[in-house]
C-alpha positions as CSV (number, residue, x, y, z in Angstrom):
1,M,258.9,140.1,193.4
2,K,256.8,142.9,195.2
3,K,254.4,140.6,196.1
4,V,257.1,138.9,198.2
5,G,258.3,142.1,199.9
6,Y,254.9,142.9,201.3
7,F,254.8,139.0,202.7
8,F,257.8,139.3,204.8
9,F,256.6,143.0,205.5
10,C,253.4,141.6,206.9
11,F,255.7,140.1,209.9
12,L,256.9,143.9,210.5
13,P,254.0,144.9,212.4
14,I,253.8,142.1,215.1
15,I,258.0,142.8,215.9
16,A,257.0,146.1,216.0
17,S,254.4,145.5,218.4
18,V,256.5,143.6,221.2
19,G,259.3,146.2,220.9
20,L,256.8,149.1,221.5
21,Q,256.1,146.4,224.7
22,F,259.5,147.1,226.2
23,V,259.5,150.6,225.3
24,A,256.3,150.5,227.6
25,A,258.2,148.5,230.0
26,F,261.0,151.3,230.4
27,P,259.4,153.6,232.1
28,I,257.1,152.0,233.9
29,M,259.7,149.8,236.0
30,G,262.8,153.0,236.1
31,F,259.6,154.2,237.8
32,R,259.3,151.7,240.2
33,L,263.1,150.8,240.7
34,L,263.6,154.9,241.6
35,H,260.3,154.3,244.1
36,I,262.5,151.7,245.8
37,F,266.0,153.5,245.7
38,F,264.4,156.5,247.3
39,S,262.4,154.9,249.7
40,C,265.5,153.1,251.0
41,I,267.2,156.9,250.9
42,F,264.4,158.3,253.5
43,S,263.9,155.3,255.5
44,G,267.8,155.9,256.5
45,R,268.6,152.1,256.5
46,K,271.2,150.1,255.0
47,I,269.4,147.6,252.6
48,P,271.9,145.4,251.3
49,Y,271.7,145.1,247.2
50,T,270.4,141.6,247.6
51,D,267.4,142.9,249.3
52,L,267.3,145.5,246.3
53,I,267.8,143.3,243.8
54,W,264.8,141.3,246.0
55,Q,262.3,143.9,245.8
56,F,262.4,144.5,242.8
57,S,262.2,140.7,241.4
58,N,258.6,141.4,243.4
59,E,257.8,144.3,241.5
60,L,258.5,142.6,238.1
61,N,255.7,140.1,239.4
62,D,253.2,142.3,240.2
63,S,249.9,143.0,238.5
64,S,249.5,146.6,239.0
65,V,253.2,147.0,237.1
66,F,251.9,144.4,234.5
67,T,248.7,146.4,234.0
68,A,250.5,149.6,234.0
69,I,252.8,148.4,231.5
70,S,250.2,147.1,229.3
71,V,248.0,150.7,229.4
72,L,251.0,152.3,228.2
73,Y,251.7,149.8,225.6
74,A,248.1,150.1,224.0
75,A,248.1,153.7,224.4
76,L,251.1,154.3,222.2
77,G,250.1,151.1,219.8
78,I,246.7,153.0,219.0
79,F,249.1,156.2,218.3
80,V,252.1,154.2,216.3
81,F,249.7,151.8,214.2
82,G,246.8,154.5,213.6
83,F,248.9,156.7,211.6
84,W,251.1,153.8,210.5
85,Y,247.8,152.5,209.0
86,L,246.5,155.6,208.2
87,K,249.5,156.5,206.1
88,Q,250.7,153.7,204.2
89,F,246.9,151.9,203.7
90,S,244.6,155.6,203.2
91,G,243.1,153.5,206.8
92,N,240.0,155.2,207.2
93,L,239.8,156.2,210.8
94,R,236.7,158.1,210.7
95,F,234.1,156.7,213.1
96,P,231.4,155.2,210.7
97,L,228.1,157.0,212.1
98,K,226.1,155.3,209.0
99,K,226.7,151.7,210.0
100,F,226.7,152.4,213.7
101,A,222.8,153.9,213.0
102,N,222.0,150.6,211.6
103,P,220.5,148.9,214.3
104,F,220.1,145.4,212.2
105,L,224.2,145.3,212.1
106,V,224.6,146.5,215.3
107,L,222.5,143.4,217.0
108,G,224.0,141.0,214.4
109,I,227.6,141.9,216.4
110,I,226.0,141.7,219.4
111,F,224.4,138.6,218.8
112,M,227.6,136.8,217.8
113,V,229.0,138.0,221.2
114,P,227.8,135.0,223.3
115,A,228.7,132.4,220.7
116,L,232.2,133.1,220.0
117,Q,233.0,133.0,223.8
118,M,231.1,129.7,223.6
119,A,233.3,128.6,220.8
120,S,236.1,130.2,222.4
121,A,235.6,128.1,226.3
122,F,235.1,124.9,224.1
123,L,238.5,125.6,222.1
124,T,239.9,126.1,225.5
125,S,238.6,123.3,226.9
126,I,240.0,120.6,224.1
127,S,243.1,122.6,224.1
128,A,243.7,122.0,227.7
129,A,242.8,118.1,227.2
130,F,245.8,118.3,224.6
131,F,248.4,120.4,226.4
132,P,248.0,120.6,230.2
133,K,251.2,122.0,230.9
134,W,250.2,124.5,228.7
135,M,246.6,124.8,230.7
136,D,248.6,125.7,233.5
137,F,251.1,128.1,232.4
138,Y,247.9,129.9,230.8
139,E,246.1,130.0,234.3
140,N,249.2,131.1,235.6
141,M,249.0,133.8,233.7
142,M,245.6,135.2,234.0
143,E,246.1,135.2,237.4
144,S,249.5,137.1,237.4
145,A,247.6,140.0,235.2
146,G,244.9,139.9,237.8
147,F,242.3,138.2,236.2
148,S,242.0,135.8,239.1
149,Q,239.9,138.5,241.1
150,E,237.8,141.1,240.8
151,P,239.3,143.5,238.0
152,S,240.9,146.9,238.8
153,L,239.4,149.7,237.1
154,L,242.8,150.4,234.8
155,L,242.9,146.7,233.8
156,V,239.6,147.3,232.6
157,L,240.7,150.4,230.7
158,Y,243.5,148.0,228.8
159,A,241.2,144.6,228.4
160,V,237.9,146.0,227.4
161,L,238.9,149.6,225.5
162,L,242.8,150.5,224.8
163,G,244.0,146.5,224.6
164,P,241.2,146.0,221.7
165,I,241.5,149.0,219.8
166,A,245.5,148.6,219.8
167,E,245.1,144.9,218.8
168,E,242.5,145.9,215.8
169,L,244.6,148.2,214.2
170,I,247.7,145.9,214.2
171,F,246.0,142.9,213.0
172,R,242.9,143.4,211.2
173,G,244.4,147.0,210.0
174,V,248.0,147.2,209.3
175,T,248.9,143.2,209.0
176,L,245.7,142.8,207.1
177,S,246.1,145.3,204.4
178,S,249.4,144.3,203.8
179,A,248.4,141.1,203.7
180,R,245.7,141.8,201.2
181,K,248.8,143.0,198.7
182,A,250.9,139.6,198.6
183,L,248.1,137.1,199.2
184,P,244.2,136.4,198.4
185,L,241.7,137.9,200.5
186,W,240.7,134.3,202.3
187,A,244.4,133.6,202.8
188,A,245.1,137.4,204.1
189,N,242.6,136.8,206.5
190,L,244.3,133.1,207.5
191,F,247.8,134.7,208.0
192,Q,246.6,138.0,209.9
193,A,244.7,135.4,212.1
194,F,247.7,133.4,212.5
195,L,250.2,136.0,213.7
196,F,247.0,137.1,215.6
197,G,247.5,134.0,217.3
198,V,251.5,133.6,217.2
199,F,250.9,137.3,219.5
200,H,249.6,135.7,222.8
201,M,252.3,133.7,223.3
202,N,250.6,130.7,224.5
203,V,249.5,127.7,223.0
204,I,245.7,127.8,224.6
205,Q,245.2,131.7,224.1
206,G,246.6,131.5,220.9
207,I,244.0,128.4,219.6
208,Y,241.3,130.6,220.4
209,A,242.7,133.9,219.7
210,F,243.3,132.3,215.7
211,F,239.2,131.5,215.8
212,I,238.8,135.2,217.0
213,G,240.9,137.0,214.8
214,L,239.4,134.9,211.5
215,F,236.3,136.4,212.6
216,L,237.5,139.7,213.3
217,G,239.1,139.5,209.7
218,Y,235.7,138.7,208.5
219,I,233.7,141.5,210.1
220,C,236.4,144.0,209.3
221,G,236.4,142.9,205.5
222,R,232.9,142.4,205.1
223,G,231.6,145.2,207.0
224,G,234.3,147.9,205.1
225,S,235.5,149.5,208.3
226,V,237.9,148.4,211.1
227,W,235.2,150.3,213.6
228,L,233.2,147.2,213.1
229,S,235.9,144.6,214.6
230,I,237.0,147.0,217.0
231,F,233.2,147.0,218.5
232,L,233.6,143.2,218.3
233,H,236.5,142.9,219.9
234,I,235.5,145.1,222.9
235,L,232.2,143.2,223.4
236,F,233.9,140.1,223.5
237,N,236.9,141.4,225.8
238,F,234.2,142.9,228.6
239,W,232.1,139.7,228.7
240,G,235.6,137.6,229.0
241,T,236.9,140.1,231.5
242,F,233.5,139.6,233.8
243,A,233.6,136.1,233.3
244,F,229.8,135.6,233.3
245,E,230.7,131.7,233.9
246,A,227.3,131.1,235.7
247,L,225.4,131.9,232.7
248,Y,226.8,128.9,230.8
249,S,224.2,125.9,230.6
250,I,223.1,123.6,228.3
251,P,220.0,125.4,227.4
252,L,221.5,128.9,227.0
253,L,224.3,127.6,225.5
254,I,221.5,126.5,223.0
255,V,220.0,129.8,222.7
256,F,223.9,131.5,222.0
257,L,224.5,129.2,219.1
258,L,221.0,130.6,217.6
259,L,221.7,134.2,218.9
260,G,225.1,133.4,217.1
261,I,223.4,131.7,213.8
262,L,221.3,135.3,213.6
263,G,223.8,137.2,214.1
264,I,225.6,136.5,211.3
265,I,222.9,136.4,209.6
266,L,221.9,140.2,210.0
267,F,225.1,141.2,209.8
268,H,225.4,139.3,206.5
269,K,222.5,141.2,205.1
270,N,223.2,143.7,206.5
271,T,226.3,144.5,205.0
272,S,227.7,144.0,201.3
273,S,230.6,142.9,199.5
274,S,231.7,146.8,198.6
275,G,233.4,146.2,202.1
276,V,235.8,143.4,200.5
277,K,236.3,145.2,197.3
278,H,237.5,148.7,199.6
279,L,239.9,146.0,201.3
280,A,241.2,144.9,198.1
281,N,241.7,148.5,197.7
282,F,242.8,149.5,201.1
283,S,241.2,152.4,200.6
284,D,237.9,152.3,203.7
285,I,239.0,150.0,206.3
């Protein structure tokens, strides 16, 4: 019966993270609303309420507003889910210097990044063929977020640093640890990756996020530290944020594939099954 309870408990982190986004939106949108209100007062002009509503609706579509909400959400998420992970699951949030001092382990993770980007691009292309309308929605969403142009410093801060840390604590930290109390390791990894895909709330991004989530779960479980999956997630998002499409060619894709295979071998050889054992005990991830 306890396992059933822990299974349903696995949904709580994703629900809490959505709620946290609304919490982050209130002060940002409130500040923007006050800015519009006081601008009208100091301008000395009488502006119809319909115009005020129109101005506020434009604020909702402003990519800088979306970015500010995302940054605040991620910062809150790091605090809330870091504390949750630390207290309920005895997660180890100390930076594992010994692991990162191993150059072969670090190189293994770095070598995986181009191959994972190649795989995600392939999955995106296949998904777009089956779901063209969802592809349009995904492209519009990315454009609204500010990824269609040179990303702002605040957007880079969120996409490359704060976002990956928050998402790893939510999914490879709290969710995976909770799922391990109800499911075998392989099933727990599948389940957290599925929720990670659902979290992105669109089919295109959800499909490749599911695949990446599986890999991040493997890195976290095998390596015995959530910091390893954070490191991979940061590198993956860095590549995606600065969109190195120019690097894609047939010879380079082959090189990326070979690097990815080499990266998995290096990572696997420089970690041990002890990481998986620690995951089962919820003590060192």
